[in-house]
N, C-alpha and C positions, 0 to 999 in steps of 0.2 A: 655408459657415459663416455664422452669423447676423451681422447688422449690429451694429457696435460691438465685435465680437470681433477680436482679433489673435492672432498666434502669436509665440513667442520660443523661442530655443534654451535647453535646460535649463542649459547652461554660463553663460548670461548672467543667469540668475535666482537661482542658488544658489552657495554655496561648498561645497567638498568636502574631507573629511579622511580620511586613511587610518587603518586600524585600529590598535589598541593593541599595543605590545610591552612586556613586563613591565619590562624594564630591570634593571640589576644594582647601581645605586648608591643608597644610602639618602639621604634618608629615604623610607620607603614609606607608602603609604596603602591601606587595605583597601576594595576597591570591587567592585561587581557588574559582570560582563562579559557583554554580550549576544553570543551565538554563533549560528551557523547553526541549531542545534537549537532555538533559541527563536523561529524563524519559523514561524508557522502558515500553512496553505495559503490562508486567506481574507485574508491581509495583516495580521493582528493579531499582537500580541506575546504569546508564551507565557512567563510568568514563573515557571512551576512548578519549573524546574530551572536557574535562573541560577547560574553559577559565581562564587564570591567569591574574589578573589585579592589578595595583597599586591603592589602594583606601584609602580614608581618614581614619586615625586610629580611630577617634572618631566614624565615621559611622560604622566601622567594629566591634568595641567593643559592640555596641548595636545589632549587627546582625551576630555574629559568631555562627557557627553551633556546636552543641554538639552531642556526640554519643547518638543515640536513638531518635533524632529529626525526625519528619515527615515533608517533604517538599510538599506543596500543590500547584498545578498549578491553579492560580486564574484568569489568562488571557491567551488567546491563543486559542488552539483547532482548530476545523474546521468542515466541514460538516460530515466527517466520523470519527472524533475524538473529542468527546465532551470535554469541559474544565472540570477540576476537578480531573485529575490524581493525585496520591499521591505516593511518594517514601520514603523509609526508609534510613536515613543517618546512615551508619554503620562504619564510620572511626573515629579513636581515636587519631591519632598522627600528624595531619597537620592542617593548617589554611584554613578554608573554610567558605564561605558565600553563599548567595542565591540571585537570581536576583529580580528586582522589579516586574516581572511578576509572582512571587511566594510569598508564605507566609510560615512561619514555625509554626508547631503545636508541642507544648512541654507539655508532661504529667506533671501535678502538683504534684501528689502523686504516686510514683511508688510502694508503698506498697498496693495500691488498684487497680492500672491499669498498666498492662504490655504494653510497647510501641509496642512490636511485635504484640500483640493481637489487639491493637487499629489500627495498620496498616492494618491488615487483615480485620477488620470491615469496615474501610474506603474504602479499595480496593473493598470489596463486594458492598458497596453503589455505587461506580463508575460503576462496571460491570453490576449492576442491572438496570442502567439507571436513578438512583435517581438524580445524579448531572446534567444530561442532562436537567431535568426540571427546574434547577436553573440558566440556562444560560440567559444572557442578551447580546444583540449585540450593539456595539458602534463603528462606523467608520470601519466596517469590522472585528473588533476583538471581540471575545466572552469573556465575563466577568462572573465570578461566583458571584452569590448573596451570599456574605459572611455571612450576617445575617441569611439567611435560612440554610446555611451550618453549622453554629455554633449551630443551633437549632436541628440538627440531634440527634435522640435517640440512645444512645450507650448501648447495652445489657451488663450487668456486672455480670458475675458469680464470684465466689470466685477466688482469684489470682491463686491457684494451678490448678483450672479448666481452667483458661485462658491459662496457659502454656501448659496444656495437649492438648487443642484445637489447639494451634499453632503447636505443634509437629506432631499431626495427619495430619493437613493440609499440612505442609511442606513435609511430607512423600508422601502423596497422589499427591501433585503437582509435586514432582520430578518424580513420575511414569508417570503422564500425559505429562510432558515435554519430557520425553524419547519417549513416544508413538507419540507425535506431531512431534518430530525431525525425527523419522523413517518414518512417513507418508509423511512429506514434502520431504524427500529423495526419497521415492517411486514416489511422484508426479513429481519431477524433472527427475527421471529415465524414467517415462512414456513418457515425452516430448522428452528426449534425444533418446529414443528408436525409436520414429517416425523419428527424424532427421537422425539417422543412417540408418533406412530403406529407407528413401527418397534418401539419398546419394548413397546407394548401388543399388537401383532400377534404378536411373537415369544413373548410370555408365554402366549398362548393356544394351546398346542400340542395339546391334546386327549388322548384316551386312547392308550396305547401309545407314549408319547414316552419314549425312552431318553436317556441322557446318555453321550456318548463323549468321550474326549480327542482332541486333534488328532493325537497320535501313532498312535491307533487308526485314524484316518480317512485320514491323509496321509503321504506321504514328504516330509520337510522338509529343505531344503538351503540353505546360505548362498551368497550370491554371492561372487565373487572379483575383486579389483582388482589388475591387473598394475601393478607399480611400478618406476620412476616412470612414471605414467600418460602423461605427455607424450611418452615415448619410443614409445608404441604408438598414439597418435592419428594419424588419417590423413584427408586430404581426398579420397582416392580414392572415386569413386562406388560402387565395389564393396566398400567397407569395411563392417564389421558394426556395427549399432547398438550404442552404448554407453549403457546405461540407468542413469541416476543418480536419486537421490531428487528432484532439482529438475526432472526430466522429468515428474513427476506433479503434478497440481493438486488441492487439497483439494475442489474443487467437481465433480470428474469421477470416475467409477468406472473409466474406461479410461485406458490409456496408448497414445496413437496414434503418437507420433513422438519422436525424440530429437534433441538438439542436436549430439552428437558421434558419431564413428565410430572404431573401432579396427581395426588390421590383423590378419592371420591369426595372427601370433605372439602378439598380445594376447589373441586368442580362446582360445588354448591355455592361458592363465593365468587365465582367468575362467570363468564358468559360463553356458552357453547356455540361453535360455528361448524358448518358442515362442508364437505367437499362441494365445490362449485360456488360457494358464497364469495361475494366481492368485499374485500377489505380496503380500508383507506387509513394510512398512517396519520395520526393527529398530534404527534410530537416528534422531536428531533428532525428527521427529514420528512416534514409534514407534507400531506397532500399527494403521497405516492399510492397508486392503486395496485392491488394484487388480487389474483384469483386463487382460491384455495384448491389444492390438489390432494388435501388430506382433511381430516376433521380434528377438532380439539377445542381448547379454551383459549380465549384471547386476553392478552395483557391490556391494561387500561390505556396503553398508547395507541390502541386500534379503535376504529369505528367499523361496524359491519353494516353493509347496505343490502337490504332485501327488497326485491321487486314487489310493489303493491299496486302497480298501475297496468302492467302488461303492455306498456307503450314503447319499451326499448329492448334491444338485444343486449345481453350482458357484455359481449365482446365490444360492441359499439360504445357503451358507457365506459368500459375500461379504457379504451383508446382515448376517448374525449377527456376523461379525468387525468390522463397522463400527458395531455397537450399543454403547450405554453399558455394558451388562453385560459384553461382551467387553473393552471398554477398561479396566474396573475390574480385570479379571484381568491384563491386560497391565501396567497401572500398578503392581500389587502385585509384579510380577516384574521390573520394569525396575531397572537398577542404574546408578550413576554420578552425579556431582554436577553438573558443568558440562554434559556431554552424556550423556543417559540412553540406555541400550541394552537390547535384549532378548537374554537368553541363550537359545540355540537349545534347550538341554535343558529349560529352564523353559517355553518356548513349547509344547513337546510336551505339557506337563501341563495346558494350558488346556482346560476342558471345554466341550462344545457340546451343547445340547439338540437331539435328533434325532428328529423325528416321522417318519412314513412318507414315502416318496418322493412319493406323491400329495398328502399334506398340505403337504409342502415346496413343490411346484409351485403349489398354491393360494395359499400365503403369498407366494411370489415374485410371482405375478400381481397380487395385491392391492397389494403394496408398489410394484411398477412403475407401476401405474395411479395410485396416490397420489403417487408421486415425479414423474410427468409433470405432474400438476396443480400441485404445488409449484414445479416448474421453470418452469411458465407464469407463476405469480405472481412468481417471482423475476425473470423476464425483464421483466415489466411494471414492476416497481419499479426495476430497473436502467435501463430506458429513461427513467423519470421523473427519476431522478437526473441522467442525461445532459442531459435537457431543462432542468433547473434551472440547470445550468452554462452552457448556451447562452443562457438567459434573462439571466443576469448579464452575459455578454459583450454581448448585444444592448442592454441598458440602459446599459452603460458607453459603448458606441459612440454611442448616441443622445445621451447626456449631453454628450459632448465634440465633437459635431457641431452642437450647439445645437438638437436636436430633442426634448429631454426636457421634458415638462410633467407636473405632478402628476396631471392627468386621465388621461394616457396610461399612467402607471405604475399608477394605481389599476385600470385596465382589464386590466392585464397581471398583476396579483397572482395567485400560484398558490393554488389551493384547498387547504385543510388536509386532509391525509390522515387516514383513519380506520384503526384497527388491525384486522388480520385475526384476531387472537386476544387 
């Protein structure tokens, strides 16, 4: 650590207040309440859906937010989002409080500690995984060990140096945010590029192209769910794969494995499918096709399509069912308000353009080649996004070890991405 710097425990630098309870005694005051849903991943506050509630005035007086307060997520989180996120409250002219799943951290002496600087330090601790080690689980909710959190060591350079570090980090993060936005746009463009190519390729069927319904081409059957399903789940290595919608991913054409297995009695009450079978989701994200790379029993959210005509190549039908033209047909047939589903009899009426088998094979070959190139681009962009996250962590670490200078940051700035389409 650089000369002139010292460290102090967070508990010695700040005061802490637990989150709001509405209370039941008047008088009441109408206030905005910051919740976990208002925490952005980058440590900023999302005020697009703040809840406004009538709360007991005495409760609010003890828990009103002030400009420069830090709001800490002490309960919540999840498997991919550890508890311990922290956001900066930067509003000056309204009444706001914070929920009972959060706590406020307020700097005691602003002449020694800048709240913007403290926010960046605590954000660094979160990104580095330090708060993940402080998690405790209770009834499915993740709680932060508040005592351990208060014992965090805060590096303390002189106040002017704190402000300089904040300015450098903000400039660097703005550049990273621009690069991330451009990369995410390119990632979306790569996916849209394939969709456009798929639509264009399928529309050029050539002479002799007929149109058939799925009922003419396939035998279509619905999966079956033994109930209650927990009575048929097993940890036995010899159990049969239990294939649910969640076992498929939107970015893959194949289903390789499952998370659950069922016992032989459950198999009798479900429907068995084999490697190579074509599945179609008929609930939630309905109308998505997949090809099995394993065998097992399917949930009743699936339909299985088995060839009965010999008129199509499986890969061709897969690509067509994943096209925007097929989705429009599925969408017009789906029913339900909260969760939309596909009626099996209506699915049978979906029409499929069907060129000769040789033409189908040519189309599939062209689509697979193009898909491979799009996958390569997507992989590059995903790697770039990961590198930007690592760059942020590296800059934060350098900042709080006294190694950050404006010159070094400038040399590390990411180049702006250009669009692929």
